[in-house]
N, C-alpha and C positions, 0 to 999 in steps of 0.2 A: 381390638376390633376396629375396622375401618368404617366410619360413618359415610354413607352415600346419600345423595339427595334425589328428590323426584326428577325423573328424566335421565338420570345418570345410567350409563351403559358400560359394559366392559367384557373382557374374556373371562370365562369361568376359571381357566387355568391360572389366571393372575390372582385369584382370591382363594387358591388352595382347593379347588373343586376338580381335580384331574381324574378322580375315580368316583366310586359311589359316595354320595354325600346326602345331607339332609337340608331341606328347606323348611324352616319353622316360621309359622305365623303366630306370634304371641299377641293375642288380642286382649284388650281391656274392655269388656263388654258394657260395663256401667249399667247393669240391669237389662241389657238387650239380650235376646236369644240370637246368636250368630252362627250361621252355617259357613263352613269353609270348604272350598272345592278346588280341584285342579282339572283343567280342561286340556286334553291332548289334541292338538290341532294339526291339520295337514298343511301342504304348501300354500293353500289358499286361505289359511287361517279359519278353517271350518272343522267342526266336530263331525268328521265323516265316519267315525267308528265309535259307537256309544260305549264300548268297553273301556275307552280311555277318558271317560269322565269319572274322576275318583273323588268320592265324597262319603258322607256318613252311611249311605246305603250301598256303596260299592267301593270297598276299601282297598282293592288291589287291581292293577291292570294285568293283562296277559303277561306272562313271564316275570311278574313282580318288578317290572320296570319302574312303576310308581306304587308305593304302598303308603297307606294313611293310618295314622294313629293319633291319639290325643294324650296330653298330660296337663291336667287342670284346664286353664283357658288357652293353652297352646295346642296348635294343630301341627303335626310333624309329618312331612312327606319325605319318605326315603326314596331317593332317586338313583337309578342306575341307567344312565343314558345308553350304555352299550347294549342293554336289553330292549331298547325301543325298536320297533320296526322302522324301516326306511320311510314309511308313509307318515310318520309323526315327526314334524319339524319344529313344533313350538309347544311349550307347556306354560299355561297361564294360571296364576294363582289368584283366587278371588274370595271375598268374604261378603255375605249377604245377611240381612236381617230377616228372621222368621217371625212374622207378626208385626205389631205396631212399633213405631219408633223410626228414627233416622240416624245416619252416621254422624251427625253433629254431636250426638251424646257420647261418642266413642272416647275412651280414655287413651293414655299414651300406649301405643301399640308399635309393633315392629315386625319386619320380615328379616330373618337372618339366614345366610348361606355362606359356608366357608368362613372367611375372615371379614365379610361385609355385613353391615347392618343398615337397613332402611327404616327409619322411624317415621311414624305418622300418628295423627290423632284427630278427634272430631273438629278441631279448629281448622282443618284442611278441607272440610266439607260443609254442606248445608243441609238440604232435605233429602239427599240421596239415601237409598235403602241398600246399596251395595257398593263395593270398592273393588276395582281391578288393581290388586296390590303390586304384582310384579310378574315377570315372565322370564323363561329361558327359551332361546331360539337359536336355530342353526343358520349360520351365514358363512359362505366361502369355506365350507368344510369344518368349521369350528363352532363350538357351542358358546353362546354369550348370555349374559344376564342383563335385565333391564329393570329399574325401579320405576313403576308406572304411577301408582297413587291416583288413579282416575275414578272419580265418583260415577255412579250409575244409578239411574232412576228406579229401575225395577229390582225385584228380588231374584232368587235363584232361578225361577222359571224364565224370567226375562233375560238373565245372563245366558241361559241355555239357548234361548231363541236367538240371541245376539250372535252366537257362534254357529248357527245353522242347525241346531238340534230342535227337538220338540219334546215337551213333557208328555209322557204316556198316560193319557187320561181315560182311554177306552173309547173316546168319541171317534166317529167316522165321518169324514167329509163327504158331501154329495159327489156322485160320479161326475167326471168332466172329460171331455174329449182330449186325447193326447196329453195326459197329465205329466207334469215335470217329475223327475225322480224324487221320491219321498225323502224327507229329512230323517236322519236316524232318531229314533225315539228313546228316551231315557226315562225309566220308571222312577220317579222321585219317591214313590211309596213302596219300592221293593223292600222286602224284609230280609235281613241277614241275621242268621242265628249262628252263634259261635261257641256256645257252652252246652255241655250235656244237661239234659233236663229242661232246656228251653223248648217250647212248642209253639207252633203257629197253626191256626185253623184256616183252611181255604174252603170257601163255599163252592159247591158244585152246582152250576147253573143248569136249569131245566128249560126245555122248549126248543124251538127251531133255531134260535140264535145261539145256543150253547156251544162252547168249543167242543170239537169232535175228539180231541186227544189231550191226554195229560202227558207232557214230555218231561223226562228226567235226563239230565246230562251230567256225566262225571268228567271233570277236566283235571289234567295233571300236566306237569312240565318237566323238562330236563333238569336234573339236579346239579348240573354244572360240573360234573366230575370228568367230562370229556370221554366217557365210556358210553357208547350208544346201545350196548347190549342190555343194560340194566334199567332202561327207562320205559319198559313195557309193562303196564298194569292191565288188569282185566276187570271190567265191571260185571258183577254178578248180582242177581236179584233172587232172594228167597221169598216165597209166598206162603203165608200161614192161612189156610182156609178155615171156614167156620167149623168144620168137623175135626180140626187140629192136624189135618194132613199138611205136609210141606211139599212144595214144588220148587224146582231150581230152574232159573233162566240164565243162560250164558251163551256167548258166541265163541265159535261157530256151531258148537255141537247141540245146544239146547236153546235155540233162539226164541221158542215160543210162538204165539200167534195173537193177533189183535182181535179178530172177529170170532174166534173160537177159543176154547179152553187152552191155555190158562188166561187168555185176554190180556197178556203182556207180551211185547215183542221187542227183542234185542235187535238193533239196527246194524250190527256188525262190529267185528273186532278191529281195533286200531293198535298198531304195534310200534309206532315211532312218535317220540316227542322231542322237541327242540326248544332252545331258549326263545326263539322267535315265533315258533308255532307249537303251542301246547297241544297235547292230544285230547280228544274228546270222544267218548263212547256214549251212545244215546239209547234210551229205552222209551218206548211208547206204551202207555197204559190206557186201556179202555176206561173212560170215566164211569161206565156202568158196571165196573168190576164187581162191586159188592152185590148188586142185584143179580147179576149173571151167575155169581158163585153161591147164591143162597144165603148171604149174610155178610157180616163184618169180615174184612180181610186185612191182614197186616203184611207189610213188605219191609224187607231189610235190604239196603243197598250197601254193598261192600266192594272194595277194590283189593286186588290180590296180586302179589309179585311172586312168581314161581321161583323155586330154589335154583332151577337151571338158568335163570336170567342173570345170576350173579348177585353178590351181596350189595344190598341197597336198603336204606331205611325208607319206609313208605312216607314218613314225614318229609324227607328231603324232596319228594316229588310233589308235595303240597296239593293233594287232590281236594277238589271242591265239588259239591253236588248242587245243582240248580234245577228247581222244579218250575215249570211254566204251565199255567192253565189259563189260556186267554190272556187277559191283562194282569193276572195275578202271578207274581214271581216271588219265590222263596228260595233263598240260598243257604245251604248248610256249609259253613266254613269253620270247622273246629280249629281252635288255636293249638297247633302242634307243639308250640314251645312249652306248653305245660304238661306234655305227655312223654315220660321217659321211654315207655314201651314203643311209641311211634317213632322214636329216634334210633331204635335198635335194629340193626340190619338183619337180625335173625328172626324178626317178627314179620310175617308175610301177609297178613290180612288185617285190614283196617275198615271198620264200619263207618261209612260217611253219613248215613242217615237212616231213619225209619219213618214209615208212614202207616197210618191206620185209615182205611177208607170205610166209612160207615154211612150208608144211605146218601145223604146230600152234602157230606163234608169230608175233608181230608185233614187229619192232624199230623203235622210233619215236624221233625226235629233232628238235630245232629246227635251223634253218639260219642265218638272218640274211643269206642271199645276196640281192642285188638286181640288177635290170637296169642297164644302162649309162644314164647321163643321156640323156634324149630318145628312148630306144629303147622300142618297144612289143612287142618280141619276147617270146614265152612261154618258160618254163623247159623244157629238154629233158633227158632222162635217158639215161645210158649205163651199161651193165653193165661193171664192172671187177673181174672175179673175184667174190668174195662181196659186194663193195661196189657202190654206185651213185654215179655222178658227175653233177653238174648243170652244164649249160651254158645260158647265157641267150641262146640264138640260135634258139629254135623259131619257127614261123610266127606272124605277127601275126594276131590274131583279134579282131574287134569284135562284142560282143553286139548282137543285133537285126538282123544282116545277112541272116538267113534261117533255114531249117530245118537239120536235121542233114545237111548236104551238104558234102562235102569241097571243093567248088569255092568255097565262101565264105571259105576261108582264103587269106591272102596269103603266098605263098612267095617273093616277089621278093627278100627279104633273108635267106632261110633255105636251108641245104643239105638240110633235112629235110622230111618230109611225113607228116602224120598219116594213119593207116590208117582 
């Protein structure tokens, strides 16, 4: 391992980082609570796209160009520079203290990448609460590294502001004439759920200032097999009404409606995903869905790959569900690595999340449940007391079969019927 000092720079290719590689920040917290983050910056060294701030509440960038994981006190960033968009020209790695204390207490720590190691400790700092440890940057067409080791007075929020972002606190500045373009906002309190059984409750605000829409987005990416025909997923929503009837929302045939039943609207079919531009399908849910439907409503969000699209595992497309309600953001990002079925190219449906809307709150969580190999049945919901159960035996539905007509659904293998 080559030891490098503060301020030292060089080409990544010279330290064995020609392809995908890891940047590891191995911290010795000495009782401190330390948050580690990677900031993806543009040519002006600004955080112009909040999706490229990678930290504990946002663990992957678009196209998985940067992915975050932990092992003990070590934070590991898996880097694939080829997947970065042209707008990102610098990656900065920083550590900050959450709560009391300063970096002077830090034990022997290090940043490693390829064959290079940059060591640092509390002896290098004084009362700072954060450290800009190192960076990767593009110069003259090649990527380079730099050991920075610069102390910083503020914590994570201050670092965010330093790079031109803003913490999403829900506050609104007074109106001003000819305002400058707003800085991208990053929700440091965004909740990410990765395991089945995890739930998060979102409060539905009432009154004139309440958000008008509950937005759910399903995002997936090119699986990298250079076959553009098998990267087309479809987002489908199943609604379980208080009287146990089920409704299906999907584009383009059953898009639903926002201001009338079923009070859920699919915003359109997306058929192409690429490494640089993941695909996103969006559904808007009326926050008053439960009241308008006469009681508690459950929703199941699933993505589906048709047999005709070609063999592909849903897991390889890495779908993620993100729900936004005003300033409240919850992401369901099930860990595909633990699901053998999700890696099977003959499994076509994957449930990315479920939600129960009951009066003034939403209970949301990931699922990880899949259809049986070779089955094209849809997810079906069942009330079981206060909970909802999913079975993968709903009617088969193919998009493009016709308009919003129940006769278009195939009930031959299903005991159920959409209303």
